[in-house]
C-alpha positions, 0 to 999 in steps of 0.5 A: 223288773216292777213290783208292789209293796210286796211283788212275787217273782213268777217262774213259766212252767218252763222254767221262764222267768217273767215281770212278776206286775208287768200288769199292774195298774198304772201310776204316772208321776211328776214331770221335769220342770224347766230346767234349773241351771247347767249342771253343776258339781254339789248338786243334782239339777234338771234338765229338759223333760224327755218327750215321754215318760218311760221307765225301764229304760236303756241309755247309752251315748252315741256321736255326743248324745244321748240316747234313751231306748225302749222302756215300759209305758204308764200303761205296761207295754213295752215301749219300741221310741228311741229318745235322742237327748243332745247335753250342749243344746239341752233339746230332745229329738226323735231317734229310729224307732227299734224294730219292737218294742222292750224293756230292761233292755241293756244298751251300750255304746264302743263309740262308732255304734250303739249297742241294746241287748236283750230285755223283755217283748211281748210274745203274745202270752206275756213278756219273755227274756230275748238272746236279740241283740240289735246296733245302729251305726252312726253313718247309717241310722239303721238298727241291723242286727247282732248276735245274738245272746247264748240264752234270753236274758233281761235285766241284766247290765251291760258296758264297753269297756274300751276294747270289748261289750260286757253283760253280765246277771239278768234273767234267762230260760231258767230263771236268775241268771250269773253268767258274764258274757262278751263280745268280741270278733263277731262273738259272743264266749262266757268269760265266767259268773258273778260272785252271786247271781243277780237281776236290775244289776248296774253295769260301769266302766273306765273305758280302759279295760276296768267294768264294774258290776254293782247292786241288783237283786235275787227276784223281789225287792225285798231281796236287794243285794249291796256286791259290786265285781270287779271284770280286768281282762279274764277277771270277775273278782268280789270287790266290796259293796255300796252302802246301800242294797238296791237294784232297779239301778243304772250305772256310770264310771266316774274319772277317780271315783269309780263306778258309780249306781244310782236311784233303785226301789225297795219295798218302802220306796225309790232310793236317791243315793248315789254311791260309788266305789273304786277299783280296789274298793275304796267307797267315793261319796257323788250327791244324791239325786233330786229326788229317788227314780228306777229303772231309770238310764245313766251316762257318763259323757263329756265330764257329766253324769246324767238320770234319764226317767225311771219311776219315782215310785215303785212297780209301773210309776214313769216320768220324764224327768232329766237329772245332770251333775258334775262330779 
């Protein structure tokens, strides 16, 4: 969720939470310059800028490429566009448009399909959470409906753990949510709950049965949290905390370093820190981003971490920046 220096958490009479600053005055952030060479291990480098500026995007991998889905434009409207980045070519192309504009959705790829789950949609009377789940098959290139979530959710986090999808946290019909849902055999079920309900959190998985849910917040920017929950099999446990409480983040997993969280926002600015934690709760170091952003997408592909788009300042700001690192 976007907010200004003192964003408010608005809840409608029917207790459906909505984005508190979707009507905030837009402000565009800086765009990427020319790529600064191949990714290295000691610092993040810029790659080719995306063709559109966005914030509050979802990102995932499919077919060796990075898909950036939906988000908010600089006018605050839900975006239906899909942009696809080809890392070896350092080149962007246009993907199949989403059935409707979405922001604060979550995405993950399972190797053959890409999933986008939940998010805020414009129902004509404001931006409200949706239970919609869509998937695209690399063979067909068409969006189809998947099994909907048990309840509408936005600003939650999604990961593929190698055998199932896991969705946690976010904002639902009754406000802040802590449920952890899993999709297996064509249906969602409730696995349990996070140690602390929160939204604008990150998810990361090693693809071998271990998933981290990291950081997030409980409403306005002043409620940022550092908590980290680990999901293995049917167990959900808090394993510790990252050093820097923050929401508006994205996550990725790095072999040997565990789940990592990047970006985020607070009332006074955005975060450039990238902080990782192993499955047994030990911290691991990764270089900071070149510049802080929130509302980003993040993936780990072929040994390289990518952080994509997002806002350079708190609130409704946008960019088309792409940063990469080989940790």
